[in-house]
C-alpha angles and dihedrals in degrees: 000000000000128000094258091048090052092050093048091048090051092048092052092048091045094054093044089051091047091057089058097042092050089062098051124095095356118163111200124218090248091054092047092046092230106109114177113220112256096024131102117258092237093058112115116264092213113009096188091203096172092055091045092051091052092048090047092051093051095047093043091051091053093050091044092051092054093047093044091050091052092048095045094046091054093231089133121024135182089258089061091054107032112086094189096062097035094094098029129266112306097354118120120238116268116265 
């Protein structure tokens, strides 16, 4: 795995993790009783984006480290995953 591949893998994991972290422990404006005029009641009262970005970065790094270790060790390769090259190009699967 190259440097650019590692960065792209981390970015994908980071954004997928962010989508989960953004949904956890959210207090809506209706629940807090502090609805700002012109906003929807389900909007977060205090989004705490800085804290959420830090939590996302830590979790994503842990996940990335495990996946990078698996890729770099060779425990799982593309040949193990890719069904189209498993039996060779153009050859039918064994019966």
